[in-house]
PyMOL Python script that loads the backbone (N, CA, C, O; Angstrom):
from pymol import cmd

cmd.read_pdbstr("""\
ATOM      1  N   MET A   1      22.405  -5.997   3.021  1.00  0.00           N
ATOM      2  CA  MET A   1      22.762  -4.687   2.529  1.00  0.00           C
ATOM      3  C   MET A   1      23.360  -3.257   3.768  1.00  0.00           C
ATOM      4  O   MET A   1      22.526  -2.599   4.391  1.00  0.00           O
ATOM      5  N   LYS A   2      24.664  -3.046   3.892  1.00  0.00           N
ATOM      6  CA  LYS A   2      25.128  -2.002   4.700  1.00  0.00           C
ATOM      7  C   LYS A   2      24.229  -0.730   4.539  1.00  0.00           C
ATOM      8  O   LYS A   2      23.795  -0.908   3.400  1.00  0.00           O
ATOM      9  N   PRO A   3      23.306   1.259   5.287  1.00  0.00           N
ATOM     10  CA  PRO A   3      22.944   1.908   4.467  1.00  0.00           C
ATOM     11  C   PRO A   3      24.302   2.708   4.352  1.00  0.00           C
ATOM     12  O   PRO A   3      25.466   2.379   4.582  1.00  0.00           O
ATOM     13  N   TRP A   4      23.684   3.953   3.884  1.00  0.00           N
ATOM     14  CA  TRP A   4      23.919   4.658   4.078  1.00  0.00           C
ATOM     15  C   TRP A   4      24.967   5.463   4.338  1.00  0.00           C
ATOM     16  O   TRP A   4      26.061   5.531   3.778  1.00  0.00           O
ATOM     17  N   LEU A   5      24.341   6.306   5.612  1.00  0.00           N
ATOM     18  CA  LEU A   5      24.399   6.890   6.193  1.00  0.00           C
ATOM     19  C   LEU A   5      24.604   6.146   6.621  1.00  0.00           C
ATOM     20  O   LEU A   5      24.585   5.085   5.997  1.00  0.00           O
ATOM     21  N   PRO A   6      25.099   6.197   8.606  1.00  0.00           N
ATOM     22  CA  PRO A   6      24.396   5.562   9.888  1.00  0.00           C
ATOM     23  C   PRO A   6      23.493   5.676  10.225  1.00  0.00           C
ATOM     24  O   PRO A   6      23.207   6.846  10.476  1.00  0.00           O
ATOM     25  N   GLN A   7      22.105   4.347  10.554  1.00  0.00           N
ATOM     26  CA  GLN A   7      21.521   4.484  11.266  1.00  0.00           C
ATOM     27  C   GLN A   7      21.574   4.780  13.143  1.00  0.00           C
ATOM     28  O   GLN A   7      22.467   4.459  13.927  1.00  0.00           O
ATOM     29  N   PRO A   8      20.351   5.447  13.401  1.00  0.00           N
ATOM     30  CA  PRO A   8      20.526   5.319  14.985  1.00  0.00           C
ATOM     31  C   PRO A   8      19.368   3.643  15.229  1.00  0.00           C
ATOM     32  O   PRO A   8      18.365   3.258  14.628  1.00  0.00           O
ATOM     33  N   GLU A   9      20.405   2.884  16.735  1.00  0.00           N
ATOM     34  CA  GLU A   9      20.125   1.763  17.396  1.00  0.00           C
ATOM     35  C   GLU A   9      18.075   1.578  17.553  1.00  0.00           C
ATOM     36  O   GLU A   9      17.600   0.480  17.262  1.00  0.00           O
ATOM     37  N   TRP A  10      17.528   2.234  17.813  1.00  0.00           N
ATOM     38  CA  TRP A  10      16.355   2.712  17.645  1.00  0.00           C
ATOM     39  C   TRP A  10      15.672   2.276  16.738  1.00  0.00           C
ATOM     40  O   TRP A  10      14.904   1.394  17.122  1.00  0.00           O
ATOM     41  N   PHE A  11      15.580   2.650  15.063  1.00  0.00           N
ATOM     42  CA  PHE A  11      16.236   2.907  13.728  1.00  0.00           C
ATOM     43  C   PHE A  11      15.481   1.569  13.193  1.00  0.00           C
ATOM     44  O   PHE A  11      14.814   1.478  12.162  1.00  0.00           O
ATOM     45  N   ALA A  12      15.726   0.652  14.058  1.00  0.00           N
ATOM     46  CA  ALA A  12      15.948  -0.867  13.599  1.00  0.00           C
ATOM     47  C   ALA A  12      14.607  -2.521  13.444  1.00  0.00           C
ATOM     48  O   ALA A  12      14.454  -3.634  12.941  1.00  0.00           O
ATOM     49  N   ASN A  13      13.918  -1.358  14.420  1.00  0.00           N
ATOM     50  CA  ASN A  13      12.381  -1.275  14.423  1.00  0.00           C
ATOM     51  C   ASN A  13      11.974  -1.054  13.394  1.00  0.00           C
ATOM     52  O   ASN A  13      10.879  -1.597  13.540  1.00  0.00           O
ATOM     53  N   HIS A  14      11.950  -0.524  12.012  1.00  0.00           N
ATOM     54  CA  HIS A  14      11.312   0.358  10.801  1.00  0.00           C
ATOM     55  C   HIS A  14      12.913   0.284  10.248  1.00  0.00           C
ATOM     56  O   HIS A  14      13.754   1.183  10.247  1.00  0.00           O
ATOM     57  N   THR A  15      13.036  -1.279   9.723  1.00  0.00           N
ATOM     58  CA  THR A  15      13.374  -1.458   8.821  1.00  0.00           C
ATOM     59  C   THR A  15      12.793  -1.754   7.393  1.00  0.00           C
ATOM     60  O   THR A  15      11.596  -1.764   7.683  1.00  0.00           O
ATOM     61  N   THR A  16      12.839  -1.992   6.103  1.00  0.00           N
ATOM     62  CA  THR A  16      12.727  -2.391   5.022  1.00  0.00           C
ATOM     63  C   THR A  16      12.605  -3.625   5.274  1.00  0.00           C
ATOM     64  O   THR A  16      11.800  -4.120   4.485  1.00  0.00           O
ATOM     65  N   GLU A  17      13.130  -4.573   6.196  1.00  0.00           N
ATOM     66  CA  GLU A  17      13.131  -6.535   6.082  1.00  0.00           C
ATOM     67  C   GLU A  17      12.805  -6.608   6.784  1.00  0.00           C
ATOM     68  O   GLU A  17      12.140  -7.643   6.740  1.00  0.00           O
ATOM     69  N   ARG A  18      12.654  -5.768   8.568  1.00  0.00           N
ATOM     70  CA  ARG A  18      11.219  -6.348   9.629  1.00  0.00           C
ATOM     71  C   ARG A  18       9.996  -6.554   8.584  1.00  0.00           C
ATOM     72  O   ARG A  18       9.457  -7.654   8.461  1.00  0.00           O
ATOM     73  N   ALA A  19       9.501  -5.144   7.661  1.00  0.00           N
ATOM     74  CA  ALA A  19       8.236  -4.830   7.132  1.00  0.00           C
ATOM     75  C   ALA A  19       7.680  -5.953   6.765  1.00  0.00           C
ATOM     76  O   ALA A  19       6.562  -6.396   7.024  1.00  0.00           O
ATOM     77  N   LEU A  20       9.542  -6.889   5.416  1.00  0.00           N
ATOM     78  CA  LEU A  20       8.800  -7.423   4.834  1.00  0.00           C
ATOM     79  C   LEU A  20       8.758  -8.915   5.074  1.00  0.00           C
ATOM     80  O   LEU A  20       8.267  -9.746   4.310  1.00  0.00           O
ATOM     81  N   SER A  21       9.386  -9.162   6.334  1.00  0.00           N
ATOM     82  CA  SER A  21       8.887 -10.470   7.052  1.00  0.00           C
ATOM     83  C   SER A  21       7.590 -10.165   8.710  1.00  0.00           C
ATOM     84  O   SER A  21       7.870 -10.576   9.836  1.00  0.00           O
ATOM     85  N   ASP A  22       7.089  -9.867   8.578  1.00  0.00           N
ATOM     86  CA  ASP A  22       5.779  -8.871   9.378  1.00  0.00           C
ATOM     87  C   ASP A  22       4.788  -8.813   9.379  1.00  0.00           C
ATOM     88  O   ASP A  22       4.313  -7.679   9.324  1.00  0.00           O
ATOM     89  N   THR A  23       4.086  -9.698   9.427  1.00  0.00           N
ATOM     90  CA  THR A  23       3.358 -10.294   8.854  1.00  0.00           C
ATOM     91  C   THR A  23       2.338  -9.192   8.812  1.00  0.00           C
ATOM     92  O   THR A  23       2.047  -9.022   7.628  1.00  0.00           O
ATOM     93  N   GLY A  24       1.627  -8.319   9.630  1.00  0.00           N
ATOM     94  CA  GLY A  24       1.328  -7.310  10.283  1.00  0.00           C
ATOM     95  C   GLY A  24       1.468  -6.295  10.083  1.00  0.00           C
ATOM     96  O   GLY A  24       0.472  -5.605  10.299  1.00  0.00           O
ATOM     97  N   SER A  25       2.506  -5.689   9.657  1.00  0.00           N
ATOM     98  CA  SER A  25       2.992  -4.208   9.312  1.00  0.00           C
ATOM     99  C   SER A  25       2.090  -4.081   7.722  1.00  0.00           C
ATOM    100  O   SER A  25       1.738  -4.732   6.739  1.00  0.00           O
ATOM    101  N   PHE A  26       2.043  -2.517   8.446  1.00  0.00           N
ATOM    102  CA  PHE A  26       1.337  -1.294   6.811  1.00  0.00           C
ATOM    103  C   PHE A  26       1.563  -2.152   5.528  1.00  0.00           C
ATOM    104  O   PHE A  26       0.495  -2.447   4.991  1.00  0.00           O
ATOM    105  N   TRP A  27       2.474  -2.545   5.006  1.00  0.00           N
ATOM    106  CA  TRP A  27       3.389  -3.477   3.379  1.00  0.00           C
ATOM    107  C   TRP A  27       2.380  -4.206   3.411  1.00  0.00           C
ATOM    108  O   TRP A  27       1.329  -4.032   2.793  1.00  0.00           O
ATOM    109  N   HIS A  28       2.842  -5.642   4.628  1.00  0.00           N
ATOM    110  CA  HIS A  28       1.421  -6.674   4.305  1.00  0.00           C
ATOM    111  C   HIS A  28       0.320  -5.997   3.470  1.00  0.00           C
ATOM    112  O   HIS A  28       0.051  -5.907   2.272  1.00  0.00           O
ATOM    113  N   LEU A  29      -0.374  -5.412   5.025  1.00  0.00           N
ATOM    114  CA  LEU A  29      -2.320  -4.734   4.043  1.00  0.00           C
ATOM    115  C   LEU A  29      -1.888  -3.438   3.467  1.00  0.00           C
ATOM    116  O   LEU A  29      -1.879  -2.571   4.341  1.00  0.00           O
ATOM    117  N   TYR A  30      -1.407  -2.860   1.913  1.00  0.00           N
ATOM    118  CA  TYR A  30      -1.701  -2.834   1.241  1.00  0.00           C
ATOM    119  C   TYR A  30      -1.597  -3.372  -0.235  1.00  0.00           C
ATOM    120  O   TYR A  30      -2.193  -3.019  -1.253  1.00  0.00           O
ATOM    121  N   ARG A  31      -0.178  -4.814   0.086  1.00  0.00           N
ATOM    122  CA  ARG A  31      -0.398  -5.742  -0.518  1.00  0.00           C
ATOM    123  C   ARG A  31      -2.070  -6.427  -0.368  1.00  0.00           C
ATOM    124  O   ARG A  31      -2.925  -6.373  -1.253  1.00  0.00           O
ATOM    125  N   GLU A  32      -2.196  -6.928   0.708  1.00  0.00           N
ATOM    126  CA  GLU A  32      -2.974  -7.609   0.987  1.00  0.00           C
ATOM    127  C   GLU A  32      -4.309  -6.682  -0.005  1.00  0.00           C
ATOM    128  O   GLU A  32      -4.816  -7.249  -0.972  1.00  0.00           O
ATOM    129  N   ALA A  33      -4.679  -5.467   0.335  1.00  0.00           N
ATOM    130  CA  ALA A  33      -5.704  -5.237  -0.425  1.00  0.00           C
ATOM    131  C   ALA A  33      -5.724  -4.818  -1.609  1.00  0.00           C
ATOM    132  O   ALA A  33      -6.796  -4.619  -2.181  1.00  0.00           O
ATOM    133  N   LEU A  34      -4.512  -4.603  -2.211  1.00  0.00           N
ATOM    134  CA  LEU A  34      -3.805  -5.268  -4.180  1.00  0.00           C
ATOM    135  C   LEU A  34      -4.414  -5.774  -4.846  1.00  0.00           C
ATOM    136  O   LEU A  34      -5.081  -5.623  -5.869  1.00  0.00           O
ATOM    137  N   HIS A  35      -4.026  -6.695  -3.904  1.00  0.00           N
ATOM    138  CA  HIS A  35      -4.557  -8.000  -4.890  1.00  0.00           C
ATOM    139  C   HIS A  35      -5.768  -8.205  -4.346  1.00  0.00           C
ATOM    140  O   HIS A  35      -6.393  -8.715  -5.277  1.00  0.00           O
ATOM    141  N   LEU A  36      -6.765  -8.102  -3.084  1.00  0.00           N
ATOM    142  CA  LEU A  36      -8.223  -8.002  -2.773  1.00  0.00           C
ATOM    143  C   LEU A  36      -8.979  -7.017  -3.823  1.00  0.00           C
ATOM    144  O   LEU A  36     -10.148  -7.389  -3.929  1.00  0.00           O
ATOM    145  N   ARG A  37      -8.677  -5.787  -4.703  1.00  0.00           N
ATOM    146  CA  ARG A  37      -8.870  -5.302  -6.154  1.00  0.00           C
ATOM    147  C   ARG A  37      -9.001  -5.719  -7.239  1.00  0.00           C
ATOM    148  O   ARG A  37      -9.809  -5.607  -8.160  1.00  0.00           O
ATOM    149  N   ARG A  38      -7.419  -6.609  -6.879  1.00  0.00           N
ATOM    150  CA  ARG A  38      -7.872  -7.520  -8.247  1.00  0.00           C
ATOM    151  C   ARG A  38      -9.397  -8.805  -8.397  1.00  0.00           C
ATOM    152  O   ARG A  38     -10.338  -9.263  -9.046  1.00  0.00           O
ATOM    153  N   SER A  39      -8.862  -8.797  -7.611  1.00  0.00           N
ATOM    154  CA  SER A  39     -10.185 -10.350  -7.903  1.00  0.00           C
ATOM    155  C   SER A  39     -11.659  -9.870  -7.682  1.00  0.00           C
ATOM    156  O   SER A  39     -12.581 -10.648  -7.929  1.00  0.00           O
ATOM    157  N   LEU A  40     -11.856  -8.826  -7.302  1.00  0.00           N
ATOM    158  CA  LEU A  40     -13.221  -8.381  -7.562  1.00  0.00           C
ATOM    159  C   LEU A  40     -13.344  -7.490  -8.584  1.00  0.00           C
ATOM    160  O   LEU A  40     -12.523  -6.752  -9.129  1.00  0.00           O
ATOM    161  N   PRO A  41     -15.678  -7.874  -8.924  1.00  0.00           N
ATOM    162  CA  PRO A  41     -15.235  -6.573 -10.249  1.00  0.00           C
ATOM    163  C   PRO A  41     -15.602  -5.403 -10.065  1.00  0.00           C
ATOM    164  O   PRO A  41     -16.255  -4.755  -9.248  1.00  0.00           O
ATOM    165  N   PRO A  42     -14.720  -5.181 -11.540  1.00  0.00           N
ATOM    166  CA  PRO A  42     -14.957  -3.465 -11.308  1.00  0.00           C
ATOM    167  C   PRO A  42     -16.212  -2.562 -10.976  1.00  0.00           C
ATOM    168  O   PRO A  42     -17.344  -3.042 -11.033  1.00  0.00           O
ATOM    169  N   VAL A  43     -16.075  -1.761 -10.765  1.00  0.00           N
ATOM    170  CA  VAL A  43     -17.595  -0.826  -9.855  1.00  0.00           C
ATOM    171  C   VAL A  43     -17.858  -0.338 -11.075  1.00  0.00           C
ATOM    172  O   VAL A  43     -16.789   0.155 -11.434  1.00  0.00           O
ATOM    173  N   VAL A  44     -19.167  -0.085 -12.480  1.00  0.00           N
ATOM    174  CA  VAL A  44     -19.620   0.265 -12.898  1.00  0.00           C
ATOM    175  C   VAL A  44     -20.358   1.298 -12.325  1.00  0.00           C
ATOM    176  O   VAL A  44     -21.150   1.032 -11.422  1.00  0.00           O
ATOM    177  N   LEU A  45     -20.139   2.992 -12.915  1.00  0.00           N
ATOM    178  CA  LEU A  45     -21.863   3.603 -12.487  1.00  0.00           C
ATOM    179  C   LEU A  45     -21.922   4.213 -13.625  1.00  0.00           C
ATOM    180  O   LEU A  45     -20.988   4.572 -14.342  1.00  0.00           O
ATOM    181  N   PRO A  46     -23.798   4.401 -13.883  1.00  0.00           N
ATOM    182  CA  PRO A  46     -23.911   4.592 -15.242  1.00  0.00           C
ATOM    183  C   PRO A  46     -23.370   6.056 -14.788  1.00  0.00           C
ATOM    184  O   PRO A  46     -22.931   6.454 -13.709  1.00  0.00           O
ATOM    185  N   ASN A  47     -23.696   7.076 -16.768  1.00  0.00           N
ATOM    186  CA  ASN A  47     -23.733   7.541 -16.928  1.00  0.00           C
ATOM    187  C   ASN A  47     -24.585   9.087 -16.527  1.00  0.00           C
ATOM    188  O   ASN A  47     -25.708   9.505 -16.806  1.00  0.00           O
ATOM    189  N   VAL A  48     -23.253   9.739 -15.623  1.00  0.00           N
ATOM    190  CA  VAL A  48     -23.734  10.862 -15.196  1.00  0.00           C
ATOM    191  C   VAL A  48     -23.033  12.142 -15.595  1.00  0.00           C
ATOM    192  O   VAL A  48     -21.807  12.073 -15.687  1.00  0.00           O
ATOM    193  N   MET A  49     -23.754  13.563 -15.903  1.00  0.00           N
ATOM    194  CA  MET A  49     -23.400  14.337 -17.136  1.00  0.00           C
ATOM    195  C   MET A  49     -23.735  14.801 -15.723  1.00  0.00           C
ATOM    196  O   MET A  49     -24.511  14.509 -14.813  1.00  0.00           O
ATOM    197  N   MET A  50     -22.345  16.045 -16.112  1.00  0.00           N
ATOM    198  CA  MET A  50     -22.654  17.741 -15.445  1.00  0.00           C
ATOM    199  C   MET A  50     -22.479  18.749 -15.629  1.00  0.00           C
ATOM    200  O   MET A  50     -23.624  19.199 -15.643  1.00  0.00           O
ATOM    201  N   GLY A  51     -21.754  19.645 -15.824  1.00  0.00           N
ATOM    202  CA  GLY A  51     -21.475  20.384 -16.253  1.00  0.00           C
ATOM    203  C   GLY A  51     -22.528  21.400 -17.073  1.00  0.00           C
ATOM    204  O   GLY A  51     -23.386  20.652 -17.541  1.00  0.00           O
ATOM    205  N   PRO A  52     -22.770  22.511 -17.372  1.00  0.00           N
ATOM    206  CA  PRO A  52     -23.985  23.276 -18.448  1.00  0.00           C
ATOM    207  C   PRO A  52     -24.385  22.107 -19.392  1.00  0.00           C
ATOM    208  O   PRO A  52     -23.892  21.225 -20.095  1.00  0.00           O
ATOM    209  N   GLY A  53     -25.275  22.496 -19.088  1.00  0.00           N
ATOM    210  CA  GLY A  53     -25.597  22.461 -20.455  1.00  0.00           C
ATOM    211  C   GLY A  53     -26.292  20.499 -20.126  1.00  0.00           C
ATOM    212  O   GLY A  53     -26.821  19.748 -20.946  1.00  0.00           O
ATOM    213  N   ALA A  54     -26.075  20.325 -19.099  1.00  0.00           N
ATOM    214  CA  ALA A  54     -26.341  18.632 -18.311  1.00  0.00           C
ATOM    215  C   ALA A  54     -28.294  18.597 -18.394  1.00  0.00           C
ATOM    216  O   ALA A  54     -28.913  17.624 -17.965  1.00  0.00           O
TER     217      ALA A  54
END
""", "prot")
cmd.dss("prot")
cmd.show_as("cartoon", "prot")
cmd.util.cbc("prot")
cmd.orient("prot")
């Protein structure tokens, strides 16, 4: 896919394609965190009343 604006050469290290192929990228870290969050049981907090009259 050709970008709609010309990109400088140094930008090649910051493309989406590069991030998707790099298993150490922030994109992969974020995806792994989402999968981990879905696999853990929900956090249940006790009912806490706050505000006037609590």
